[in-house]
PyMOL Python script that loads the backbone (N, CA, C, O; Angstrom):
from pymol import cmd

cmd.read_pdbstr("""\
ATOM      1  N   MET A   1      66.279 228.082  36.181  1.00  0.00           N
ATOM      2  CA  MET A   1      65.175 226.225  35.699  1.00  0.00           C
ATOM      3  C   MET A   1      65.042 225.500  37.207  1.00  0.00           C
ATOM      4  O   MET A   1      66.142 225.804  37.669  1.00  0.00           O
ATOM      5  N   ASN A   2      64.770 225.187  37.631  1.00  0.00           N
ATOM      6  CA  ASN A   2      64.632 224.181  38.510  1.00  0.00           C
ATOM      7  C   ASN A   2      63.832 222.642  38.453  1.00  0.00           C
ATOM      8  O   ASN A   2      62.787 222.519  37.814  1.00  0.00           O
ATOM      9  N   VAL A   3      64.440 221.524  39.179  1.00  0.00           N
ATOM     10  CA  VAL A   3      64.256 220.416  38.905  1.00  0.00           C
ATOM     11  C   VAL A   3      62.885 219.323  38.303  1.00  0.00           C
ATOM     12  O   VAL A   3      62.800 218.154  37.928  1.00  0.00           O
ATOM     13  N   LEU A   4      61.791 220.677  38.504  1.00  0.00           N
ATOM     14  CA  LEU A   4      60.762 219.621  37.553  1.00  0.00           C
ATOM     15  C   LEU A   4      61.531 219.624  36.345  1.00  0.00           C
ATOM     16  O   LEU A   4      62.010 218.680  35.717  1.00  0.00           O
ATOM     17  N   SER A   5      61.570 221.238  36.067  1.00  0.00           N
ATOM     18  CA  SER A   5      62.003 221.414  34.267  1.00  0.00           C
ATOM     19  C   SER A   5      62.765 220.252  33.732  1.00  0.00           C
ATOM     20  O   SER A   5      62.417 219.518  32.807  1.00  0.00           O
ATOM     21  N   VAL A   6      64.084 220.175  34.590  1.00  0.00           N
ATOM     22  CA  VAL A   6      65.370 219.610  34.277  1.00  0.00           C
ATOM     23  C   VAL A   6      64.572 218.122  34.168  1.00  0.00           C
ATOM     24  O   VAL A   6      64.837 217.414  33.198  1.00  0.00           O
ATOM     25  N   ASP A   7      63.679 217.697  35.082  1.00  0.00           N
ATOM     26  CA  ASP A   7      63.858 216.223  34.379  1.00  0.00           C
ATOM     27  C   ASP A   7      62.947 216.068  33.264  1.00  0.00           C
ATOM     28  O   ASP A   7      63.047 215.320  32.291  1.00  0.00           O
ATOM     29  N   MET A   8      61.803 217.122  33.646  1.00  0.00           N
ATOM     30  CA  MET A   8      60.761 216.887  32.133  1.00  0.00           C
ATOM     31  C   MET A   8      61.490 216.599  30.447  1.00  0.00           C
ATOM     32  O   MET A   8      61.129 215.971  29.452  1.00  0.00           O
ATOM     33  N   ALA A   9      62.983 217.657  30.908  1.00  0.00           N
ATOM     34  CA  ALA A   9      63.508 217.914  29.830  1.00  0.00           C
ATOM     35  C   ALA A   9      64.378 216.671  29.465  1.00  0.00           C
ATOM     36  O   ALA A   9      64.992 216.536  28.407  1.00  0.00           O
ATOM     37  N   ILE A  10      64.339 215.757  30.530  1.00  0.00           N
ATOM     38  CA  ILE A  10      65.887 214.710  30.488  1.00  0.00           C
ATOM     39  C   ILE A  10      64.335 213.793  29.939  1.00  0.00           C
ATOM     40  O   ILE A  10      64.372 213.953  28.718  1.00  0.00           O
ATOM     41  N   GLN A  11      63.359 213.150  30.182  1.00  0.00           N
ATOM     42  CA  GLN A  11      62.852 212.600  29.848  1.00  0.00           C
ATOM     43  C   GLN A  11      61.785 212.704  27.996  1.00  0.00           C
ATOM     44  O   GLN A  11      61.327 212.018  27.082  1.00  0.00           O
ATOM     45  N   PHE A  12      61.984 214.446  28.626  1.00  0.00           N
ATOM     46  CA  PHE A  12      61.409 214.484  27.358  1.00  0.00           C
ATOM     47  C   PHE A  12      62.379 213.783  25.330  1.00  0.00           C
ATOM     48  O   PHE A  12      62.143 213.113  24.325  1.00  0.00           O
ATOM     49  N   GLY A  13      63.401 214.601  25.971  1.00  0.00           N
ATOM     50  CA  GLY A  13      65.015 213.733  25.585  1.00  0.00           C
ATOM     51  C   GLY A  13      64.902 211.966  25.445  1.00  0.00           C
ATOM     52  O   GLY A  13      65.433 211.654  24.380  1.00  0.00           O
ATOM     53  N   ILE A  14      64.610 211.277  25.859  1.00  0.00           N
ATOM     54  CA  ILE A  14      64.186 209.475  26.297  1.00  0.00           C
ATOM     55  C   ILE A  14      63.539 209.615  25.371  1.00  0.00           C
ATOM     56  O   ILE A  14      64.020 209.245  24.300  1.00  0.00           O
ATOM     57  N   LEU A  15      62.342 210.136  25.391  1.00  0.00           N
ATOM     58  CA  LEU A  15      61.043 209.382  24.991  1.00  0.00           C
ATOM     59  C   LEU A  15      61.312 209.931  23.127  1.00  0.00           C
ATOM     60  O   LEU A  15      60.658 209.417  22.220  1.00  0.00           O
ATOM     61  N   LEU A  16      62.108 210.750  22.945  1.00  0.00           N
ATOM     62  CA  LEU A  16      62.422 211.334  21.476  1.00  0.00           C
ATOM     63  C   LEU A  16      63.340 210.517  20.966  1.00  0.00           C
ATOM     64  O   LEU A  16      63.218 210.205  19.781  1.00  0.00           O
ATOM     65  N   GLY A  17      64.324 210.055  21.649  1.00  0.00           N
ATOM     66  CA  GLY A  17      64.921 208.700  21.716  1.00  0.00           C
ATOM     67  C   GLY A  17      64.931 207.645  20.912  1.00  0.00           C
ATOM     68  O   GLY A  17      65.514 207.293  19.887  1.00  0.00           O
ATOM     69  N   VAL A  18      63.828 207.076  21.928  1.00  0.00           N
ATOM     70  CA  VAL A  18      62.389 205.935  21.430  1.00  0.00           C
ATOM     71  C   VAL A  18      61.505 206.273  21.004  1.00  0.00           C
ATOM     72  O   VAL A  18      60.463 205.617  20.993  1.00  0.00           O
ATOM     73  N   LEU A  19      61.608 207.077  20.661  1.00  0.00           N
ATOM     74  CA  LEU A  19      60.146 207.177  18.984  1.00  0.00           C
ATOM     75  C   LEU A  19      61.612 207.486  17.486  1.00  0.00           C
ATOM     76  O   LEU A  19      61.443 207.294  16.282  1.00  0.00           O
ATOM     77  N   VAL A  20      62.645 207.887  18.039  1.00  0.00           N
ATOM     78  CA  VAL A  20      64.322 207.557  16.830  1.00  0.00           C
ATOM     79  C   VAL A  20      64.545 206.183  16.467  1.00  0.00           C
ATOM     80  O   VAL A  20      64.612 205.673  15.349  1.00  0.00           O
ATOM     81  N   ALA A  21      64.686 205.485  18.044  1.00  0.00           N
ATOM     82  CA  ALA A  21      64.612 204.084  18.040  1.00  0.00           C
ATOM     83  C   ALA A  21      63.857 203.292  16.808  1.00  0.00           C
ATOM     84  O   ALA A  21      64.288 202.433  16.038  1.00  0.00           O
ATOM     85  N   ALA A  22      62.782 203.809  16.902  1.00  0.00           N
ATOM     86  CA  ALA A  22      61.542 203.282  16.163  1.00  0.00           C
ATOM     87  C   ALA A  22      61.466 203.149  15.005  1.00  0.00           C
ATOM     88  O   ALA A  22      60.976 202.171  14.441  1.00  0.00           O
ATOM     89  N   TYR A  23      62.036 204.311  14.377  1.00  0.00           N
ATOM     90  CA  TYR A  23      61.353 204.099  13.190  1.00  0.00           C
ATOM     91  C   TYR A  23      62.342 203.952  12.495  1.00  0.00           C
ATOM     92  O   TYR A  23      62.228 203.985  11.269  1.00  0.00           O
ATOM     93  N   ILE A  24      63.800 203.714  13.225  1.00  0.00           N
ATOM     94  CA  ILE A  24      64.870 202.936  12.703  1.00  0.00           C
ATOM     95  C   ILE A  24      65.146 202.136  12.320  1.00  0.00           C
ATOM     96  O   ILE A  24      65.881 201.810  11.388  1.00  0.00           O
ATOM     97  N   THR A  25      63.957 201.170  13.752  1.00  0.00           N
ATOM     98  CA  THR A  25      63.677 200.490  13.761  1.00  0.00           C
ATOM     99  C   THR A  25      62.639 199.644  11.833  1.00  0.00           C
ATOM    100  O   THR A  25      63.291 198.960  11.044  1.00  0.00           O
ATOM    101  N   ILE A  26      61.570 199.876  11.664  1.00  0.00           N
ATOM    102  CA  ILE A  26      61.188 200.209  10.936  1.00  0.00           C
ATOM    103  C   ILE A  26      61.122 200.744  10.086  1.00  0.00           C
ATOM    104  O   ILE A  26      60.000 200.746   9.578  1.00  0.00           O
ATOM    105  N   THR A  27      62.347 201.628   9.282  1.00  0.00           N
ATOM    106  CA  THR A  27      63.237 201.700   8.316  1.00  0.00           C
ATOM    107  C   THR A  27      64.495 200.351   7.139  1.00  0.00           C
ATOM    108  O   THR A  27      64.822 200.046   5.992  1.00  0.00           O
ATOM    109  N   MET A  28      64.640 200.135   8.172  1.00  0.00           N
ATOM    110  CA  MET A  28      66.231 199.605   8.485  1.00  0.00           C
ATOM    111  C   MET A  28      65.525 198.515   7.549  1.00  0.00           C
ATOM    112  O   MET A  28      64.497 197.930   7.893  1.00  0.00           O
ATOM    113  N   ARG A  29      66.416 198.224   5.894  1.00  0.00           N
ATOM    114  CA  ARG A  29      66.260 196.903   5.549  1.00  0.00           C
ATOM    115  C   ARG A  29      66.955 195.744   6.250  1.00  0.00           C
ATOM    116  O   ARG A  29      66.363 194.668   6.175  1.00  0.00           O
ATOM    117  N   ASP A  30      68.145 195.773   6.941  1.00  0.00           N
ATOM    118  CA  ASP A  30      68.726 194.680   7.091  1.00  0.00           C
ATOM    119  C   ASP A  30      68.618 194.406   8.858  1.00  0.00           C
ATOM    120  O   ASP A  30      68.682 194.918   9.976  1.00  0.00           O
ATOM    121  N   LEU A  31      68.491 193.676   8.393  1.00  0.00           N
ATOM    122  CA  LEU A  31      67.285 193.056   9.663  1.00  0.00           C
ATOM    123  C   LEU A  31      68.067 192.871  10.474  1.00  0.00           C
ATOM    124  O   LEU A  31      67.216 192.670  11.341  1.00  0.00           O
ATOM    125  N   LEU A  32      69.404 192.697  11.244  1.00  0.00           N
ATOM    126  CA  LEU A  32      69.662 192.918  12.678  1.00  0.00           C
ATOM    127  C   LEU A  32      70.371 193.681  12.662  1.00  0.00           C
ATOM    128  O   LEU A  32      71.328 193.273  13.321  1.00  0.00           O
ATOM    129  N   SER A  33      70.631 195.010  12.158  1.00  0.00           N
ATOM    130  CA  SER A  33      70.448 195.924  12.327  1.00  0.00           C
ATOM    131  C   SER A  33      69.032 196.567  12.949  1.00  0.00           C
ATOM    132  O   SER A  33      69.097 197.281  13.949  1.00  0.00           O
ATOM    133  N   ALA A  34      67.780 196.284  12.321  1.00  0.00           N
ATOM    134  CA  ALA A  34      66.881 196.481  13.269  1.00  0.00           C
ATOM    135  C   ALA A  34      67.043 195.814  14.622  1.00  0.00           C
ATOM    136  O   ALA A  34      67.457 196.434  15.601  1.00  0.00           O
ATOM    137  N   ALA A  35      66.750 194.709  14.645  1.00  0.00           N
ATOM    138  CA  ALA A  35      67.394 194.710  16.063  1.00  0.00           C
ATOM    139  C   ALA A  35      67.440 195.099  17.318  1.00  0.00           C
ATOM    140  O   ALA A  35      66.785 195.106  18.360  1.00  0.00           O
ATOM    141  N   ILE A  36      69.338 195.708  16.445  1.00  0.00           N
ATOM    142  CA  ILE A  36      69.709 196.332  17.933  1.00  0.00           C
ATOM    143  C   ILE A  36      69.236 197.419  18.550  1.00  0.00           C
ATOM    144  O   ILE A  36      69.321 197.984  19.641  1.00  0.00           O
ATOM    145  N   ALA A  37      68.658 197.549  17.408  1.00  0.00           N
ATOM    146  CA  ALA A  37      67.810 199.403  17.388  1.00  0.00           C
ATOM    147  C   ALA A  37      66.704 199.402  17.787  1.00  0.00           C
ATOM    148  O   ALA A  37      66.429 200.466  18.341  1.00  0.00           O
ATOM    149  N   SER A  38      65.583 198.402  17.764  1.00  0.00           N
ATOM    150  CA  SER A  38      64.429 197.365  19.213  1.00  0.00           C
ATOM    151  C   SER A  38      65.509 197.270  20.144  1.00  0.00           C
ATOM    152  O   SER A  38      65.321 198.144  20.990  1.00  0.00           O
ATOM    153  N   ALA A  39      66.396 196.722  20.356  1.00  0.00           N
ATOM    154  CA  ALA A  39      67.202 197.192  21.463  1.00  0.00           C
ATOM    155  C   ALA A  39      67.821 198.235  22.405  1.00  0.00           C
ATOM    156  O   ALA A  39      68.048 198.285  23.614  1.00  0.00           O
ATOM    157  N   ALA A  40      67.979 198.950  21.479  1.00  0.00           N
ATOM    158  CA  ALA A  40      68.163 199.835  22.013  1.00  0.00           C
ATOM    159  C   ALA A  40      66.700 200.671  22.183  1.00  0.00           C
ATOM    160  O   ALA A  40      66.694 201.795  22.683  1.00  0.00           O
ATOM    161  N   MET A  41      65.888 200.237  21.877  1.00  0.00           N
ATOM    162  CA  MET A  41      64.613 201.267  22.210  1.00  0.00           C
ATOM    163  C   MET A  41      63.764 200.814  23.251  1.00  0.00           C
ATOM    164  O   MET A  41      62.741 201.256  23.774  1.00  0.00           O
ATOM    165  N   SER A  42      64.473 199.809  23.407  1.00  0.00           N
ATOM    166  CA  SER A  42      63.736 198.871  24.701  1.00  0.00           C
ATOM    167  C   SER A  42      64.318 199.173  26.317  1.00  0.00           C
ATOM    168  O   SER A  42      63.809 199.087  27.434  1.00  0.00           O
ATOM    169  N   LEU A  43      66.099 199.699  25.620  1.00  0.00           N
ATOM    170  CA  LEU A  43      66.531 199.869  26.597  1.00  0.00           C
ATOM    171  C   LEU A  43      65.916 201.804  27.250  1.00  0.00           C
ATOM    172  O   LEU A  43      66.079 202.293  28.368  1.00  0.00           O
ATOM    173  N   LEU A  44      65.513 202.174  26.519  1.00  0.00           N
ATOM    174  CA  LEU A  44      65.540 203.936  26.625  1.00  0.00           C
ATOM    175  C   LEU A  44      64.325 203.304  27.183  1.00  0.00           C
ATOM    176  O   LEU A  44      64.390 203.212  28.408  1.00  0.00           O
ATOM    177  N   LEU A  45      63.418 202.917  26.749  1.00  0.00           N
ATOM    178  CA  LEU A  45      62.391 202.416  26.869  1.00  0.00           C
ATOM    179  C   LEU A  45      61.988 202.060  28.896  1.00  0.00           C
ATOM    180  O   LEU A  45      61.125 202.504  29.653  1.00  0.00           O
ATOM    181  N   SER A  46      63.222 200.998  29.091  1.00  0.00           N
ATOM    182  CA  SER A  46      63.115 200.581  30.152  1.00  0.00           C
ATOM    183  C   SER A  46      63.962 202.734  31.436  1.00  0.00           C
ATOM    184  O   SER A  46      63.749 203.260  32.529  1.00  0.00           O
ATOM    185  N   LEU A  47      64.379 202.866  30.836  1.00  0.00           N
ATOM    186  CA  LEU A  47      65.306 204.313  31.613  1.00  0.00           C
ATOM    187  C   LEU A  47      64.395 205.200  32.069  1.00  0.00           C
ATOM    188  O   LEU A  47      64.435 205.877  33.096  1.00  0.00           O
ATOM    189  N   GLU A  48      63.347 205.128  30.994  1.00  0.00           N
ATOM    190  CA  GLU A  48      61.551 206.377  31.322  1.00  0.00           C
ATOM    191  C   GLU A  48      61.330 205.191  32.587  1.00  0.00           C
ATOM    192  O   GLU A  48      61.289 205.358  33.806  1.00  0.00           O
ATOM    193  N   PHE A  49      61.258 204.460  32.107  1.00  0.00           N
ATOM    194  CA  PHE A  49      60.232 203.822  33.965  1.00  0.00           C
ATOM    195  C   PHE A  49      60.983 204.090  35.068  1.00  0.00           C
ATOM    196  O   PHE A  49      60.646 204.409  36.209  1.00  0.00           O
ATOM    197  N   TYR A  50      62.370 203.864  34.418  1.00  0.00           N
ATOM    198  CA  TYR A  50      63.144 204.145  36.503  1.00  0.00           C
ATOM    199  C   TYR A  50      62.558 204.780  36.266  1.00  0.00           C
ATOM    200  O   TYR A  50      61.354 204.531  36.194  1.00  0.00           O
ATOM    201  N   MET A  51      63.207 206.304  35.932  1.00  0.00           N
ATOM    202  CA  MET A  51      62.884 207.814  35.603  1.00  0.00           C
ATOM    203  C   MET A  51      61.092 208.074  36.537  1.00  0.00           C
ATOM    204  O   MET A  51      60.853 208.796  37.505  1.00  0.00           O
ATOM    205  N   LEU A  52      60.256 207.277  35.846  1.00  0.00           N
ATOM    206  CA  LEU A  52      58.714 207.366  36.627  1.00  0.00           C
ATOM    207  C   LEU A  52      58.545 206.943  37.528  1.00  0.00           C
ATOM    208  O   LEU A  52      57.403 207.045  37.975  1.00  0.00           O
ATOM    209  N   HIS A  53      59.554 206.234  38.309  1.00  0.00           N
ATOM    210  CA  HIS A  53      59.668 205.584  39.102  1.00  0.00           C
ATOM    211  C   HIS A  53      58.468 204.186  39.675  1.00  0.00           C
ATOM    212  O   HIS A  53      57.495 204.110  40.425  1.00  0.00           O
ATOM    213  N   ALA A  54      59.455 203.030  38.585  1.00  0.00           N
ATOM    214  CA  ALA A  54      58.899 202.525  38.582  1.00  0.00           C
ATOM    215  C   ALA A  54      60.312 200.949  38.458  1.00  0.00           C
ATOM    216  O   ALA A  54      60.523 200.163  37.535  1.00  0.00           O
ATOM    217  N   PRO A  55      60.749 201.039  39.370  1.00  0.00           N
ATOM    218  CA  PRO A  55      62.293 199.994  38.567  1.00  0.00           C
ATOM    219  C   PRO A  55      62.146 198.273  38.585  1.00  0.00           C
ATOM    220  O   PRO A  55      63.001 197.523  38.116  1.00  0.00           O
ATOM    221  N   ASP A  56      60.447 197.680  39.445  1.00  0.00           N
ATOM    222  CA  ASP A  56      60.238 196.364  38.808  1.00  0.00           C
ATOM    223  C   ASP A  56      60.536 196.499  37.214  1.00  0.00           C
ATOM    224  O   ASP A  56      61.453 196.331  36.410  1.00  0.00           O
ATOM    225  N   VAL A  57      58.828 197.014  37.287  1.00  0.00           N
ATOM    226  CA  VAL A  57      58.760 196.937  35.416  1.00  0.00           C
ATOM    227  C   VAL A  57      60.835 197.738  34.299  1.00  0.00           C
ATOM    228  O   VAL A  57      61.198 197.550  33.138  1.00  0.00           O
ATOM    229  N   ALA A  58      61.430 198.412  35.289  1.00  0.00           N
ATOM    230  CA  ALA A  58      62.725 198.775  34.411  1.00  0.00           C
ATOM    231  C   ALA A  58      62.973 197.807  34.356  1.00  0.00           C
ATOM    232  O   ALA A  58      62.804 197.145  33.331  1.00  0.00           O
ATOM    233  N   ILE A  59      63.601 197.226  35.714  1.00  0.00           N
ATOM    234  CA  ILE A  59      63.981 195.852  35.268  1.00  0.00           C
ATOM    235  C   ILE A  59      63.505 194.558  34.400  1.00  0.00           C
ATOM    236  O   ILE A  59      64.289 193.808  33.819  1.00  0.00           O
ATOM    237  N   ALA A  60      61.982 194.414  34.411  1.00  0.00           N
ATOM    238  CA  ALA A  60      61.226 193.768  33.245  1.00  0.00           C
ATOM    239  C   ALA A  60      62.103 193.399  32.201  1.00  0.00           C
ATOM    240  O   ALA A  60      62.774 192.490  31.711  1.00  0.00           O
ATOM    241  N   GLU A  61      61.564 195.188  32.070  1.00  0.00           N
ATOM    242  CA  GLU A  61      61.890 195.819  30.115  1.00  0.00           C
ATOM    243  C   GLU A  61      63.073 195.442  29.767  1.00  0.00           C
ATOM    244  O   GLU A  61      63.145 194.750  28.752  1.00  0.00           O
ATOM    245  N   ALA A  62      64.119 195.727  30.376  1.00  0.00           N
ATOM    246  CA  ALA A  62      65.618 195.154  29.651  1.00  0.00           C
ATOM    247  C   ALA A  62      65.840 194.612  29.897  1.00  0.00           C
ATOM    248  O   ALA A  62      66.865 194.332  29.274  1.00  0.00           O
ATOM    249  N   ALA A  63      65.412 193.073  31.470  1.00  0.00           N
ATOM    250  CA  ALA A  63      65.536 192.020  30.706  1.00  0.00           C
ATOM    251  C   ALA A  63      64.940 191.440  29.845  1.00  0.00           C
ATOM    252  O   ALA A  63      65.419 190.505  29.204  1.00  0.00           O
ATOM    253  N   VAL A  64      63.356 192.088  29.637  1.00  0.00           N
ATOM    254  CA  VAL A  64      62.584 190.691  28.691  1.00  0.00           C
ATOM    255  C   VAL A  64      62.343 191.508  27.597  1.00  0.00           C
ATOM    256  O   VAL A  64      61.528 190.975  26.844  1.00  0.00           O
ATOM    257  N   GLY A  65      62.752 192.660  27.184  1.00  0.00           N
ATOM    258  CA  GLY A  65      63.277 192.930  26.338  1.00  0.00           C
ATOM    259  C   GLY A  65      64.007 193.817  25.460  1.00  0.00           C
ATOM    260  O   GLY A  65      63.857 194.213  24.304  1.00  0.00           O
ATOM    261  N   ALA A  66      64.647 193.957  26.166  1.00  0.00           N
ATOM    262  CA  ALA A  66      66.363 194.116  25.769  1.00  0.00           C
ATOM    263  C   ALA A  66      67.467 193.071  25.386  1.00  0.00           C
ATOM    264  O   ALA A  66      68.484 193.103  24.693  1.00  0.00           O
ATOM    265  N   GLY A  67      66.838 192.157  26.121  1.00  0.00           N
ATOM    266  CA  GLY A  67      67.730 190.613  27.042  1.00  0.00           C
ATOM    267  C   GLY A  67      67.259 190.107  25.628  1.00  0.00           C
ATOM    268  O   GLY A  67      67.417 190.529  24.482  1.00  0.00           O
ATOM    269  N   VAL A  68      66.406 188.676  26.369  1.00  0.00           N
ATOM    270  CA  VAL A  68      65.331 187.653  25.302  1.00  0.00           C
ATOM    271  C   VAL A  68      65.013 187.788  24.055  1.00  0.00           C
ATOM    272  O   VAL A  68      65.104 186.937  23.170  1.00  0.00           O
ATOM    273  N   VAL A  69      64.643 188.848  23.981  1.00  0.00           N
ATOM    274  CA  VAL A  69      63.151 189.521  22.637  1.00  0.00           C
ATOM    275  C   VAL A  69      64.324 189.210  21.964  1.00  0.00           C
ATOM    276  O   VAL A  69      64.540 188.191  21.308  1.00  0.00           O
ATOM    277  N   THR A  70      65.480 190.660  22.275  1.00  0.00           N
ATOM    278  CA  THR A  70      66.682 190.299  20.862  1.00  0.00           C
ATOM    279  C   THR A  70      67.359 189.468  20.956  1.00  0.00           C
ATOM    280  O   THR A  70      68.121 189.596  19.997  1.00  0.00           O
ATOM    281  N   ALA A  71      67.705 188.416  21.630  1.00  0.00           N
ATOM    282  CA  ALA A  71      68.979 187.272  21.516  1.00  0.00           C
ATOM    283  C   ALA A  71      67.474 186.279  20.965  1.00  0.00           C
ATOM    284  O   ALA A  71      68.214 185.611  20.243  1.00  0.00           O
ATOM    285  N   VAL A  72      66.550 185.864  20.793  1.00  0.00           N
ATOM    286  CA  VAL A  72      65.215 185.537  20.029  1.00  0.00           C
ATOM    287  C   VAL A  72      65.388 185.869  18.625  1.00  0.00           C
ATOM    288  O   VAL A  72      66.056 185.182  17.852  1.00  0.00           O
ATOM    289  N   VAL A  73      64.767 186.946  18.306  1.00  0.00           N
ATOM    290  CA  VAL A  73      65.236 187.660  17.607  1.00  0.00           C
ATOM    291  C   VAL A  73      66.262 187.138  16.185  1.00  0.00           C
ATOM    292  O   VAL A  73      66.064 186.470  15.170  1.00  0.00           O
ATOM    293  N   VAL A  74      67.890 188.165  17.038  1.00  0.00           N
ATOM    294  CA  VAL A  74      69.334 187.294  16.677  1.00  0.00           C
ATOM    295  C   VAL A  74      68.962 186.194  15.814  1.00  0.00           C
ATOM    296  O   VAL A  74      68.983 186.076  14.589  1.00  0.00           O
ATOM    297  N   TYR A  75      68.497 185.153  17.072  1.00  0.00           N
ATOM    298  CA  TYR A  75      68.608 183.327  15.829  1.00  0.00           C
ATOM    299  C   TYR A  75      68.038 183.055  15.645  1.00  0.00           C
ATOM    300  O   TYR A  75      67.828 181.881  15.951  1.00  0.00           O
ATOM    301  N   GLY A  76      66.834 183.981  14.732  1.00  0.00           N
ATOM    302  CA  GLY A  76      65.625 183.796  13.640  1.00  0.00           C
ATOM    303  C   GLY A  76      67.154 185.030  12.864  1.00  0.00           C
ATOM    304  O   GLY A  76      68.282 184.643  13.169  1.00  0.00           O
ATOM    305  N   ILE A  77      67.129 185.508  12.539  1.00  0.00           N
ATOM    306  CA  ILE A  77      68.318 185.778  11.871  1.00  0.00           C
ATOM    307  C   ILE A  77      68.945 185.296  11.068  1.00  0.00           C
ATOM    308  O   ILE A  77      69.115 185.630   9.895  1.00  0.00           O
ATOM    309  N   ALA A  78      69.624 183.872  12.053  1.00  0.00           N
ATOM    310  CA  ALA A  78      70.547 183.523  11.196  1.00  0.00           C
ATOM    311  C   ALA A  78      71.128 182.618  11.384  1.00  0.00           C
ATOM    312  O   ALA A  78      72.268 182.215  11.615  1.00  0.00           O
ATOM    313  N   LYS A  79      69.067 181.986  11.098  1.00  0.00           N
ATOM    314  CA  LYS A  79      68.480 181.119  10.952  1.00  0.00           C
ATOM    315  C   LYS A  79      67.890 180.832   8.893  1.00  0.00           C
ATOM    316  O   LYS A  79      67.724 180.022   7.981  1.00  0.00           O
ATOM    317  N   THR A  80      67.833 182.057   9.265  1.00  0.00           N
ATOM    318  CA  THR A  80      67.044 182.705   8.163  1.00  0.00           C
ATOM    319  C   THR A  80      67.829 184.119   7.214  1.00  0.00           C
ATOM    320  O   THR A  80      68.763 184.631   7.831  1.00  0.00           O
ATOM    321  N   GLU A  81      67.495 184.800   5.706  1.00  0.00           N
ATOM    322  CA  GLU A  81      68.208 185.326   5.625  1.00  0.00           C
ATOM    323  C   GLU A  81      68.885 186.735   6.493  1.00  0.00           C
ATOM    324  O   GLU A  81      68.861 186.412   7.681  1.00  0.00           O
ATOM    325  N   ARG A  82      69.175 187.441   6.427  1.00  0.00           N
ATOM    326  CA  ARG A  82      69.419 188.726   6.982  1.00  0.00           C
ATOM    327  C   ARG A  82      68.900 189.953   6.847  1.00  0.00           C
ATOM    328  O   ARG A  82      68.448 190.845   7.565  1.00  0.00           O
ATOM    329  N   TRP A  83      69.232 189.589   4.954  1.00  0.00           N
ATOM    330  CA  TRP A  83      68.546 191.432   4.743  1.00  0.00           C
ATOM    331  C   TRP A  83      66.723 191.550   3.894  1.00  0.00           C
ATOM    332  O   TRP A  83      65.914 190.890   3.243  1.00  0.00           O
ATOM    333  N   GLU A  84      66.852 192.334   4.260  1.00  0.00           N
ATOM    334  CA  GLU A  84      64.334 191.715   4.074  1.00  0.00           C
ATOM    335  C   GLU A  84      64.611 192.168   2.800  1.00  0.00           C
ATOM    336  O   GLU A  84      65.235 193.146   2.388  1.00  0.00           O
ATOM    337  N   ARG A  85      63.869 191.030   2.116  1.00  0.00           N
ATOM    338  CA  ARG A  85      63.585 191.822  -0.344  1.00  0.00           C
ATOM    339  C   ARG A  85      62.327 192.808  -0.395  1.00  0.00           C
ATOM    340  O   ARG A  85      61.357 193.286   0.192  1.00  0.00           O
ATOM    341  N   GLU A  86      62.923 192.755  -1.287  1.00  0.00           N
ATOM    342  CA  GLU A  86      61.930 194.102  -1.907  1.00  0.00           C
ATOM    343  C   GLU A  86      60.458 193.640  -2.214  1.00  0.00           C
ATOM    344  O   GLU A  86      59.886 192.593  -2.517  1.00  0.00           O
ATOM    345  N   GLY A  87      60.104 195.090  -1.957  1.00  0.00           N
ATOM    346  CA  GLY A  87      58.595 194.219  -2.040  1.00  0.00           C
ATOM    347  C   GLY A  87      58.524 194.526  -3.426  1.00  0.00           C
ATOM    348  O   GLY A  87      59.343 195.068  -4.169  1.00  0.00           O
ATOM    349  N   PRO A  88      56.563 193.748  -3.775  1.00  0.00           N
ATOM    350  CA  PRO A  88      56.377 193.530  -5.643  1.00  0.00           C
ATOM    351  C   PRO A  88      56.894 195.031  -5.621  1.00  0.00           C
ATOM    352  O   PRO A  88      57.042 195.648  -6.676  1.00  0.00           O
TER     353      PRO A  88
END
""", "prot")
cmd.dss("prot")
cmd.show_as("cartoon", "prot")
cmd.util.cbc("prot")
cmd.orient("prot")
């Protein structure tokens, strides 16, 4: 197995993790758990950007996507209800 196929396998695994985290984010009824899954998705995306040799984009994604956005969403959840209501 050469280096290129190992790198591609790692990237495929990371992208699969991004898809799983995105699915968990949109299906959770607990909004705090959805915010944490969204932060995990953002961290996996920043790892993917780093593997694609874009460290500046990776740092920005980790800081803004996983840090600031998650903090604002958790603050909003703290000011409202934690659980999503059932649909009509």
